[in-house]
ROSE-4610 file (N, C-alpha, C; in Angstrom, 1 decimal, always signed):
// ROSE-4610
residu = [M/M/M/K/K/K/S/S/S/T/T/T/T/T/T/E/E/E/E/E/E/V/V/V/K/K/K/H/H/H/V/V/V/H/H/H/A/A/A/K/K/K/A/A/A/L/L/L/E/E/E/L/L/L/L/L/L/K/K/K/S/S/S/K/K/K/E/E/E/E/E/E/V/V/V/Y/Y/Y/E/E/E/D/D/D/S/S/S/W/W/W/V/V/V/R/R/R/E/E/E/G/G/G/I/I/I/R/R/R/V/V/V/L/L/L/S/S/S/A/A/A/S/S/S/N/N/N/Y/Y/Y/R/R/R/K/K/K/A/A/A/S/S/S/G/G/G/L/L/L/E/E/E/V/V/V/M/M/M/F/F/F/R/R/R/N/N/N/G/G/G/S/S/S/W/W/W/K/K/K/K/K/K/Q/Q/Q/P/P/P/D/D/D/K/K/K/V/V/V/K/K/K/E/E/E/D/D/D/L/L/L/L/L/L/D/D/D/E/E/E/I/I/I/N/N/N/Y/Y/Y/A/A/A/A/A/A/I/I/I/L/L/L/Y/Y/Y/R/R/R/L/L/L/M/M/M/E/E/E/M/M/M/E/E/E/E/E/E/E/E/E/K/K/K/E/E/E]
num = [1/1/1/2/2/2/3/3/3/4/4/4/5/5/5/6/6/6/7/7/7/8/8/8/9/9/9/10/10/10/11/11/11/12/12/12/13/13/13/14/14/14/15/15/15/16/16/16/17/17/17/18/18/18/19/19/19/20/20/20/21/21/21/22/22/22/23/23/23/24/24/24/25/25/25/26/26/26/27/27/27/28/28/28/29/29/29/30/30/30/31/31/31/32/32/32/33/33/33/34/34/34/35/35/35/36/36/36/37/37/37/38/38/38/39/39/39/40/40/40/41/41/41/42/42/42/43/43/43/44/44/44/45/45/45/46/46/46/47/47/47/48/48/48/49/49/49/50/50/50/51/51/51/52/52/52/53/53/53/54/54/54/55/55/55/56/56/56/57/57/57/58/58/58/59/59/59/60/60/60/61/61/61/62/62/62/63/63/63/64/64/64/65/65/65/66/66/66/67/67/67/68/68/68/69/69/69/70/70/70/71/71/71/72/72/72/73/73/73/74/74/74/75/75/75/76/76/76/77/77/77/78/78/78/79/79/79/80/80/80/81/81/81/82/82/82/83/83/83/84/84/84/85/85/85/86/86/86/87/87/87/88/88/88/89/89/89/90/90/90]
x = [+69.2/+68.8/+67.9/+68.1/+67.3/+65.9/+65.0/+63.7/+64.0/+63.0/+63.0/+63.3/+62.6/+62.7/+64.2/+64.8/+66.2/+67.1/+66.9/+67.7/+67.6/+66.4/+66.2/+66.8/+66.7/+67.4/+68.9/+69.5/+70.9/+71.2/+70.3/+70.5/+70.3/+69.3/+69.0/+70.2/+70.8/+72.0/+73.1/+73.3/+74.3/+74.0/+72.7/+72.2/+72.5/+72.2/+72.3/+73.8/+74.6/+76.1/+76.6/+76.1/+76.5/+76.0/+74.8/+74.2/+75.0/+75.4/+76.2/+77.5/+78.1/+79.4/+79.2/+78.1/+77.9/+77.4/+76.7/+76.2/+77.3/+78.5/+79.6/+80.0/+79.8/+80.2/+79.0/+77.8/+76.7/+75.8/+76.0/+75.2/+73.7/+72.9/+71.5/+71.0/+71.8/+71.5/+70.1/+69.8/+68.5/+67.3/+67.4/+66.3/+66.2/+67.3/+67.3/+66.9/+67.3/+67.0/+65.5/+64.9/+63.5/+63.1/+61.8/+61.2/+61.5/+61.3/+61.5/+62.9/+63.9/+65.3/+65.7/+65.2/+65.6/+64.9/+63.6/+63.0/+63.6/+64.1/+64.8/+66.1/+66.8/+68.1/+67.8/+66.7/+66.3/+66.0/+65.3/+65.0/+66.2/+67.1/+68.4/+69.2/+69.3/+70.1/+69.4/+68.0/+67.3/+67.4/+67.4/+67.5/+68.9/+69.9/+71.2/+71.4/+70.8/+70.8/+70.1/+68.9/+68.2/+69.0/+69.7/+70.6/+71.7/+72.3/+73.4/+72.9/+71.7/+71.1/+70.7/+70.2/+69.7/+70.9/+72.0/+73.1/+74.2/+74.0/+74.9/+76.2/+76.3/+77.5/+77.7/+76.6/+76.7/+77.8/+78.0/+78.9/+80.4/+80.6/+82.0/+82.3/+81.3/+81.4/+80.4/+80.3/+79.3/+79.3/+80.4/+80.5/+79.8/+80.0/+79.3/+77.8/+77.4/+76.0/+75.3/+76.0/+75.5/+75.4/+76.4/+76.3/+75.1/+74.9/+73.8/+72.5/+72.4/+71.1/+70.9/+72.0/+71.9/+71.5/+72.0/+71.6/+70.1/+69.6/+68.2/+67.3/+67.8/+67.1/+67.0/+68.2/+68.3/+67.5/+67.5/+66.6/+65.2/+64.7/+63.3/+63.0/+63.9/+63.6/+63.6/+64.5/+64.5/+63.3/+62.9/+61.7/+60.5/+60.4/+59.3/+59.3/+60.5/+60.5/+60.2/+60.6/+60.2/+58.7/+58.1/+56.6/+56.0/+56.5/+55.9/+56.1/+57.3/+57.5/+56.6/+56.3/+55.3/+53.9/+53.5/+52.2/+52.1/+53.2/+53.2/+53.0/+53.4/+53.3/+51.8/+51.1/+49.7/+48.7]
y = [+33.4/+32.5/+33.2/+32.8/+33.3/+32.6/+33.0/+32.3/+30.9/+30.1/+28.7/+28.6/+29.5/+29.5/+29.7/+30.7/+31.1/+29.9/+29.3/+28.2/+27.0/+26.7/+25.6/+26.0/+27.2/+27.6/+27.3/+27.6/+27.3/+25.8/+24.9/+23.5/+23.1/+23.6/+23.3/+23.6/+24.8/+25.2/+24.2/+23.7/+22.6/+21.4/+21.0/+19.8/+19.9/+21.1/+21.3/+21.2/+21.8/+21.8/+20.3/+19.5/+18.1/+17.4/+17.6/+17.0/+17.3/+18.6/+18.9/+18.2/+18.0/+17.3/+15.8/+15.2/+13.8/+13.6/+14.6/+14.5/+14.4/+15.0/+14.9/+13.4/+12.7/+11.2/+10.4/+10.6/+9.7/+10.1/+11.4/+11.9/+11.8/+11.3/+11.2/+9.8/+9.1/+7.7/+7.5/+8.6/+8.6/+8.4/+8.9/+8.7/+7.3/+6.7/+5.2/+4.3/+4.7/+3.8/+3.8/+5.0/+5.1/+5.1/+5.2/+5.4/+4.3/+3.1/+1.9/+1.8/+1.9/+1.8/+3.0/+4.2/+5.4/+5.4/+4.9/+4.9/+3.8/+2.7/+1.7/+2.3/+3.0/+3.7/+4.7/+5.4/+6.4/+5.7/+4.6/+3.8/+3.3/+2.7/+2.2/+3.2/+4.4/+5.5/+6.0/+6.1/+6.5/+5.5/+4.3/+3.2/+3.3/+3.5/+3.6/+4.8/+5.9/+7.1/+6.9/+6.2/+5.9/+5.2/+4.2/+3.4/+4.3/+5.1/+6.0/+7.0/+7.5/+8.4/+7.7/+6.5/+5.7/+5.3/+4.8/+4.3/+5.4/+6.6/+7.7/+7.7/+6.7/+6.6/+7.8/+8.5/+9.7/+10.7/+10.7/+11.7/+11.4/+10.2/+9.8/+10.2/+10.4/+10.8/+11.7/+12.9/+13.9/+14.3/+14.4/+14.9/+13.9/+12.6/+11.5/+11.6/+11.8/+11.9/+13.1/+14.2/+15.4/+15.2/+14.5/+14.2/+13.3/+12.3/+11.4/+12.1/+13.1/+13.8/+14.7/+15.3/+16.0/+15.1/+13.9/+12.9/+12.6/+12.5/+12.2/+13.4/+14.6/+15.7/+15.6/+15.3/+15.2/+14.0/+12.9/+11.7/+12.1/+12.8/+13.3/+14.2/+15.1/+16.0/+15.2/+14.3/+13.5/+12.6/+12.0/+11.2/+12.0/+13.2/+14.1/+14.4/+14.7/+15.0/+13.8/+12.6/+11.4/+11.2/+11.4/+11.3/+12.3/+13.5/+14.5/+14.0/+13.5/+13.0/+11.9/+11.0/+9.9/+10.5/+11.4/+12.0/+12.8/+13.4/+14.1/+13.1/+11.8/+10.8/+10.4/+10.5/+10.0/+10.9]
z = [+118.0/+117.0/+116.0/+114.8/+113.7/+113.7/+112.8/+112.7/+112.2/+112.5/+112.0/+110.5/+109.8/+108.3/+107.9/+108.6/+108.2/+108.6/+109.8/+110.2/+109.2/+108.8/+107.8/+106.5/+106.1/+104.8/+104.9/+106.0/+106.3/+106.0/+106.6/+106.5/+105.0/+104.4/+103.0/+102.1/+102.4/+101.6/+101.7/+103.0/+103.2/+102.4/+102.5/+101.8/+100.3/+99.7/+98.3/+97.9/+98.8/+98.5/+98.5/+99.5/+99.5/+98.2/+97.9/+96.7/+95.4/+95.3/+94.1/+94.1/+95.2/+95.2/+94.9/+95.3/+95.0/+93.6/+93.1/+91.7/+90.7/+91.0/+90.1/+90.0/+91.0/+91.0/+90.5/+91.0/+90.8/+89.6/+89.1/+88.1/+88.4/+87.5/+87.7/+88.0/+88.7/+89.0/+89.7/+90.5/+91.2/+90.3/+89.0/+88.1/+87.7/+87.4/+87.0/+88.1/+89.4/+90.5/+90.8/+90.7/+91.0/+92.4/+92.6/+93.9/+94.9/+94.5/+95.4/+95.9/+95.1/+95.5/+96.4/+96.0/+96.8/+98.1/+98.2/+99.5/+100.4/+99.8/+100.6/+101.1/+100.3/+100.8/+101.9/+101.7/+102.7/+104.0/+104.0/+105.2/+105.9/+105.1/+105.6/+106.4/+105.7/+106.4/+107.6/+107.6/+108.8/+109.9/+109.5/+110.5/+111.2/+110.5/+111.0/+111.9/+111.5/+112.3/+113.6/+113.6/+114.8/+115.8/+115.3/+116.2/+116.8/+116.0/+116.5/+117.5/+117.3/+118.3/+119.6/+119.4/+120.6/+121.5/+120.9/+121.7/+121.9/+121.4/+121.7/+120.8/+119.9/+119.1/+118.1/+117.9/+117.0/+117.5/+118.8/+119.4/+119.0/+118.6/+118.2/+116.8/+116.0/+114.6/+114.1/+114.8/+114.4/+113.0/+112.4/+111.0/+110.0/+110.3/+109.5/+109.7/+110.9/+111.2/+110.5/+110.6/+109.9/+108.4/+107.8/+106.4/+106.1/+106.9/+106.8/+106.9/+107.8/+107.9/+106.7/+106.1/+104.9/+103.7/+103.7/+102.7/+102.8/+104.0/+104.2/+103.6/+103.8/+103.3/+101.7/+101.2/+99.7/+99.2/+99.9/+99.5/+99.5/+100.5/+100.6/+99.4/+99.1/+98.0/+96.7/+96.5/+95.2/+95.1/+96.3/+96.3/+95.9/+96.5/+96.2/+94.7/+94.1/+92.7/+91.8/+92.2/+91.5/+91.5/+92.6/+92.7/+91.7/+91.7/+90.8/+89.3/+89.0/+87.7/+87.3/+88.2/+88.0/+87.7/+88.5/+88.3/+87.0/+86.6/+85.3/+84.1/+84.3/+83.2/+83.1/+84.1/+84.1/+83.4]
């Protein structure tokens, strides 16, 4: 196994790849939606993941769960950036 940093870089690269593919469809809708909508979307996705991990159903559709986890990473990054943008306005 590589270092934790190297392993996380691998996952971040996958998340960025997914984001690029979705950005072609959704463009910059995250800016218009804002922090409240995005944080609610993040919560909904995390809640669904928690259920799948708890009841074991993630094993039936691991690719979907992996994509959802990458979405969570991207939501966190976008929320982080939205917070920075709000702070820059002040």
